[in-house]
MOPAC internal coordinates of N, CA, C and O (Angstrom, degrees):
PM7 1SCF
backbone

  N    0.0000 0     0.00 0     0.00 0    0    0    0
  C    1.4516 1     0.00 0     0.00 0    1    0    0
  C    1.5389 1   110.64 1     0.00 0    2    1    0
  O    1.2310 1   120.65 1   136.54 1    3    2    1
  N    1.3595 1   116.37 1   -43.46 1    3    2    1
  C    1.4647 1   119.51 1   178.47 1    5    3    2
  C    1.5122 1   110.01 1   -64.34 1    6    5    3
  O    1.2310 1   120.19 1   140.70 1    7    6    5
  N    1.3319 1   117.24 1   -39.30 1    7    6    5
  C    1.4635 1   121.87 1   178.44 1    9    7    6
  C    1.5256 1   110.43 1   -60.09 1   10    9    7
  O    1.2310 1   120.11 1   141.73 1   11   10    9
  N    1.3270 1   117.40 1   -38.27 1   11   10    9
  C    1.4556 1   121.46 1   179.35 1   13   11   10
  C    1.5243 1   110.06 1   -61.74 1   14   13   11
  O    1.2310 1   120.74 1   136.77 1   15   14   13
  N    1.3411 1   116.19 1   -43.23 1   15   14   13
  C    1.4843 1   120.39 1   179.59 1   17   15   14
  C    1.5186 1   109.73 1   -63.93 1   18   17   15
  O    1.2310 1   120.17 1   138.59 1   19   18   17
  N    1.3212 1   117.28 1   -41.41 1   19   18   17
  C    1.4682 1   120.29 1   178.41 1   21   19   18
  C    1.5162 1   112.17 1   -62.74 1   22   21   19
  O    1.2310 1   120.14 1   150.93 1   23   22   21
  N    1.3198 1   117.35 1   -29.07 1   23   22   21
  C    1.4557 1   121.26 1   177.00 1   25   23   22
  C    1.5241 1   110.88 1   -76.99 1   26   25   23
  O    1.2310 1   120.62 1   137.55 1   27   26   25
  N    1.3469 1   116.41 1   -42.45 1   27   26   25
  C    1.4659 1   119.77 1  -170.57 1   29   27   26
  C    1.5415 1   112.61 1   -73.51 1   30   29   27
  O    1.2310 1   119.92 1   146.30 1   31   30   29
  N    1.3471 1   117.76 1   -33.70 1   31   30   29
  C    1.4687 1   120.30 1  -177.17 1   33   31   30
  C    1.5307 1   111.63 1   -62.60 1   34   33   31
  O    1.2310 1   118.70 1   128.52 1   35   34   33
  N    1.3340 1   120.09 1   -51.48 1   35   34   33
  C    1.4932 1   119.45 1   178.84 1   37   35   34
  C    1.5291 1   111.91 1   -60.99 1   38   37   35
  O    1.2310 1   120.10 1   144.86 1   39   38   37
  N    1.3332 1   117.42 1   -35.14 1   39   38   37
  C    1.4692 1   119.75 1   178.70 1   41   39   38
  C    1.5029 1   110.46 1   -63.92 1   42   41   39
  O    1.2310 1   119.91 1   136.68 1   43   42   41
  N    1.3388 1   117.77 1   -43.32 1   43   42   41
  C    1.4693 1   121.07 1   179.12 1   45   43   42
  C    1.5350 1   109.48 1   -64.01 1   46   45   43
  O    1.2310 1   120.13 1   133.71 1   47   46   45
  N    1.3248 1   117.36 1   -46.29 1   47   46   45
  C    1.4685 1   120.50 1  -179.78 1   49   47   46
  C    1.5356 1   108.91 1   -60.63 1   50   49   47
  O    1.2310 1   119.86 1   134.07 1   51   50   49
  N    1.3085 1   117.87 1   -45.93 1   51   50   49
  C    1.4744 1   121.83 1   178.98 1   53   51   50
  C    1.5157 1   111.26 1   -59.54 1   54   53   51
  O    1.2310 1   120.60 1   137.75 1   55   54   53
  N    1.3446 1   116.46 1   -42.25 1   55   54   53
  C    1.4557 1   122.09 1  -178.09 1   57   55   54
  C    1.5318 1   110.78 1   -64.77 1   58   57   55
  O    1.2310 1   121.09 1   137.74 1   59   58   57
  N    1.3571 1   115.52 1   -42.26 1   59   58   57
  C    1.4828 1   119.57 1   179.85 1   61   59   58
  C    1.5421 1   108.52 1   -65.70 1   62   61   59
  O    1.2310 1   119.88 1   136.67 1   63   62   61
  N    1.3233 1   117.83 1   -43.33 1   63   62   61
  C    1.4708 1   120.49 1  -179.32 1   65   63   62
  C    1.5111 1   111.18 1   -61.98 1   66   65   63
  O    1.2310 1   119.72 1   133.36 1   67   66   65
  N    1.3335 1   118.13 1   -46.64 1   67   66   65
  C    1.4552 1   120.90 1  -178.52 1   69   67   66
  C    1.5311 1   109.59 1   -64.87 1   70   69   67
  O    1.2310 1   120.20 1   143.24 1   71   70   69
  N    1.3463 1   117.22 1   -36.76 1   71   70   69
  C    1.4542 1   120.76 1   178.70 1   73   71   70
  C    1.5415 1   109.83 1   -62.58 1   74   73   71
  O    1.2310 1   120.06 1   137.36 1   75   74   73
  N    1.3270 1   117.49 1   -42.64 1   75   74   73
  C    1.4626 1   121.50 1   177.40 1   77   75   74
  C    1.5130 1   110.97 1   -63.32 1   78   77   75
  O    1.2310 1   120.65 1   138.20 1   79   78   77
  N    1.3396 1   116.35 1   -41.80 1   79   78   77
  C    1.4718 1   120.83 1   179.87 1   81   79   78
  C    1.5120 1   110.51 1   -62.59 1   82   81   79
  O    1.2310 1   120.55 1   136.48 1   83   82   81
  N    1.3313 1   116.55 1   -43.52 1   83   82   81
  C    1.4775 1   121.43 1  -179.33 1   85   83   82
  C    1.5231 1   109.37 1   -62.24 1   86   85   83
  O    1.2310 1   120.51 1   135.38 1   87   86   85
  N    1.3634 1   116.63 1   -44.62 1   87   86   85
  C    1.4627 1   119.15 1   178.22 1   89   87   86
  C    1.5183 1   112.05 1   -61.24 1   90   89   87
  O    1.2310 1   120.22 1   137.63 1   91   90   89
  N    1.3369 1   117.18 1   -42.37 1   91   90   89
  C    1.4761 1   121.92 1   179.30 1   93   91   90
  C    1.5415 1   109.42 1   -61.70 1   94   93   91
  O    1.2310 1   120.50 1   136.62 1   95   94   93
  N    1.3320 1   116.65 1   -43.38 1   95   94   93
  C    1.4821 1   119.98 1  -179.60 1   97   95   94
  C    1.5148 1   109.45 1   -63.18 1   98   97   95
  O    1.2310 1   119.69 1   135.54 1   99   98   97
  N    1.3274 1   118.20 1   -44.46 1   99   98   97
  C    1.4685 1   121.31 1  -179.80 1  101   99   98
  C    1.5372 1   110.25 1   -61.28 1  102  101   99
  O    1.2310 1   120.08 1   137.87 1  103  102  101
  N    1.3295 1   117.45 1   -42.13 1  103  102  101
  C    1.4615 1   120.49 1   178.93 1  105  103  102
  C    1.5257 1   110.35 1   -62.99 1  106  105  103
  O    1.2310 1   120.79 1   135.73 1  107  106  105
  N    1.3299 1   116.09 1   -44.27 1  107  106  105
  C    1.4646 1   120.70 1  -178.83 1  109  107  106
  C    1.5496 1   111.31 1   -63.94 1  110  109  107
  O    1.2310 1   120.59 1   138.05 1  111  110  109
  N    1.3451 1   116.48 1   -41.95 1  111  110  109
  C    1.4533 1   118.52 1  -179.00 1  113  111  110
  C    1.5312 1   111.15 1   -67.62 1  114  113  111
  O    1.2310 1   119.73 1   144.57 1  115  114  113
  N    1.3288 1   118.13 1   -35.43 1  115  114  113
  C    1.4574 1   120.38 1   178.50 1  117  115  114
  C    1.5195 1   109.70 1   -69.01 1  118  117  115
  O    1.2310 1   119.81 1   143.11 1  119  118  117
  N    1.3461 1   117.97 1   -36.89 1  119  118  117
  C    1.4727 1   120.87 1   175.73 1  121  119  118
  C    1.5139 1   109.76 1   -64.02 1  122  121  119
  O    1.2310 1   119.48 1   137.02 1  123  122  121
  N    1.3187 1   118.60 1   -42.98 1  123  122  121
  C    1.4591 1   122.34 1   179.69 1  125  123  122
  C    1.5326 1   109.36 1   -61.58 1  126  125  123
  O    1.2310 1   119.58 1   136.87 1  127  126  125
  N    1.3117 1   118.41 1   -43.13 1  127  126  125
  C    1.4508 1   123.44 1   179.24 1  129  127  126
  C    1.5211 1   109.90 1   -61.64 1  130  129  127
  O    1.2310 1   120.14 1   138.76 1  131  130  129
  N    1.3265 1   117.33 1   -41.24 1  131  130  129
  C    1.4764 1   120.67 1   179.73 1  133  131  130
  C    1.5333 1   111.16 1   -64.72 1  134  133  131
  O    1.2310 1   120.75 1   135.48 1  135  134  133
  N    1.3169 1   116.18 1   -44.52 1  135  134  133
  C    1.4799 1   119.14 1  -179.05 1  137  135  134
  C    1.5358 1   109.70 1   -64.19 1  138  137  135
  O    1.2310 1   120.05 1   142.15 1  139  138  137
  N    1.3386 1   117.51 1   -37.85 1  139  138  137
  C    1.4730 1   120.22 1   177.85 1  141  139  138
  C    1.5166 1   109.94 1   -61.39 1  142  141  139
  O    1.2310 1   119.87 1   136.72 1  143  142  141
  N    1.3223 1   117.86 1   -43.28 1  143  142  141
  C    1.4747 1   120.69 1   178.60 1  145  143  142
  C    1.5202 1   111.27 1   -63.17 1  146  145  143
  O    1.2310 1   120.45 1   140.56 1  147  146  145
  N    1.3327 1   116.75 1   -39.44 1  147  146  145
  C    1.4608 1   121.53 1   178.66 1  149  147  146
  C    1.5272 1   110.19 1   -60.92 1  150  149  147
  O    1.2310 1   119.64 1   134.17 1  151  150  149
  N    1.3240 1   118.29 1   -45.83 1  151  150  149
  C    1.4421 1   120.87 1  -178.03 1  153  151  150
  C    1.5466 1   109.76 1   -66.60 1  154  153  151
  O    1.2310 1   119.96 1   143.82 1  155  154  153
  N    1.3216 1   117.68 1   -36.18 1  155  154  153
  C    1.4607 1   120.65 1   176.57 1  157  155  154
  C    1.5261 1   110.22 1   -62.69 1  158  157  155
  O    1.2310 1   120.02 1   137.10 1  159  158  157
  N    1.3184 1   117.57 1   -42.90 1  159  158  157
  C    1.4569 1   121.23 1   178.90 1  161  159  158
  C    1.5258 1   110.18 1   -63.42 1  162  161  159
  O    1.2310 1   120.12 1   138.54 1  163  162  161
  N    1.2976 1   117.38 1   -41.46 1  163  162  161
  C    1.4699 1   121.59 1   179.42 1  165  163  162
  C    1.5244 1   109.44 1   -61.21 1  166  165  163
  O    1.2310 1   120.07 1   136.39 1  167  166  165
  N    1.3298 1   117.46 1   -43.61 1  167  166  165
  C    1.4621 1   121.91 1  -179.14 1  169  167  166
  C    1.5329 1   110.16 1   -62.58 1  170  169  167
  O    1.2310 1   120.11 1   140.09 1  171  170  169
  N    1.3274 1   117.40 1   -39.91 1  171  170  169
  C    1.4584 1   121.05 1  -179.41 1  173  171  170
  C    1.5451 1   109.74 1   -68.16 1  174  173  171
  O    1.2310 1   120.70 1   141.57 1  175  174  173
  N    1.3309 1   116.27 1   -38.43 1  175  174  173
  C    1.4610 1   120.06 1   179.55 1  177  175  174
  C    1.5293 1   111.10 1   -64.29 1  178  177  175
  O    1.2310 1   120.40 1   144.76 1  179  178  177
  N    1.3349 1   116.85 1   -35.24 1  179  178  177
  C    1.4735 1   120.50 1   179.92 1  181  179  178
  C    1.5242 1   109.90 1   -65.03 1  182  181  179
  O    1.2310 1   120.47 1   140.24 1  183  182  181
  N    1.3234 1   116.71 1   -39.76 1  183  182  181
  C    1.4681 1   120.75 1   178.23 1  185  183  182
  C    1.5324 1   107.69 1   -64.79 1  186  185  183
  O    1.2310 1   120.10 1   180.00 1  187  186  185

Protein backbone atom coordinates (compact mmCIF):
# COMPACT_ATOMS: atom_id res chain seq x y z
CA UNK A 1 0.00 0.00 0.00
CA UNK A 2 2.84 2.41 0.88
CA UNK A 3 4.55 1.49 -2.41
CA UNK A 4 1.37 2.42 -4.28
CA UNK A 5 1.40 5.90 -2.67
CA UNK A 6 5.07 6.34 -3.61
CA UNK A 7 4.13 5.55 -7.22
CA UNK A 8 1.03 7.75 -7.39
CA UNK A 9 2.54 10.98 -5.95
CA UNK A 10 5.25 11.46 -8.66
CA UNK A 11 2.69 10.63 -11.36
CA UNK A 12 0.32 13.33 -10.04
CA UNK A 13 3.17 15.87 -9.79
CA UNK A 14 4.32 14.99 -13.33
CA UNK A 15 0.74 15.25 -14.65
CA UNK A 16 0.24 18.70 -13.06
CA UNK A 17 3.58 19.95 -14.46
CA UNK A 18 2.86 18.71 -17.99
CA UNK A 19 -0.64 20.23 -17.80
CA UNK A 20 0.90 23.62 -16.88
CA UNK A 21 3.46 23.30 -19.70
CA UNK A 22 0.71 22.50 -22.23
CA UNK A 23 -1.32 25.53 -21.09
CA UNK A 24 1.76 27.77 -21.37
CA UNK A 25 2.49 26.48 -24.88
CA UNK A 26 -1.13 27.09 -25.97
CA UNK A 27 -1.01 30.66 -24.59
CA UNK A 28 2.30 31.33 -26.36
CA UNK A 29 1.08 29.96 -29.69
CA UNK A 30 -2.10 32.07 -29.53
CA UNK A 31 0.04 35.17 -28.78
CA UNK A 32 2.28 34.36 -31.76
CA UNK A 33 -0.79 33.97 -33.99
CA UNK A 34 -2.12 37.35 -32.81
CA UNK A 35 1.17 39.15 -33.52
CA UNK A 36 1.29 37.57 -37.01
CA UNK A 37 -2.21 38.92 -37.73
CA UNK A 38 -1.15 42.36 -36.48
CA UNK A 39 1.85 42.48 -38.82
CA UNK A 40 -0.37 41.37 -41.74
CA UNK A 41 -2.79 44.20 -40.98
CA UNK A 42 0.08 46.70 -40.81
CA UNK A 43 1.37 45.53 -44.20
CA UNK A 44 -2.08 45.96 -45.76
CA UNK A 45 -2.39 49.45 -44.28
CA UNK A 46 0.95 50.45 -45.83
CA UNK A 47 -0.33 49.44 -49.28
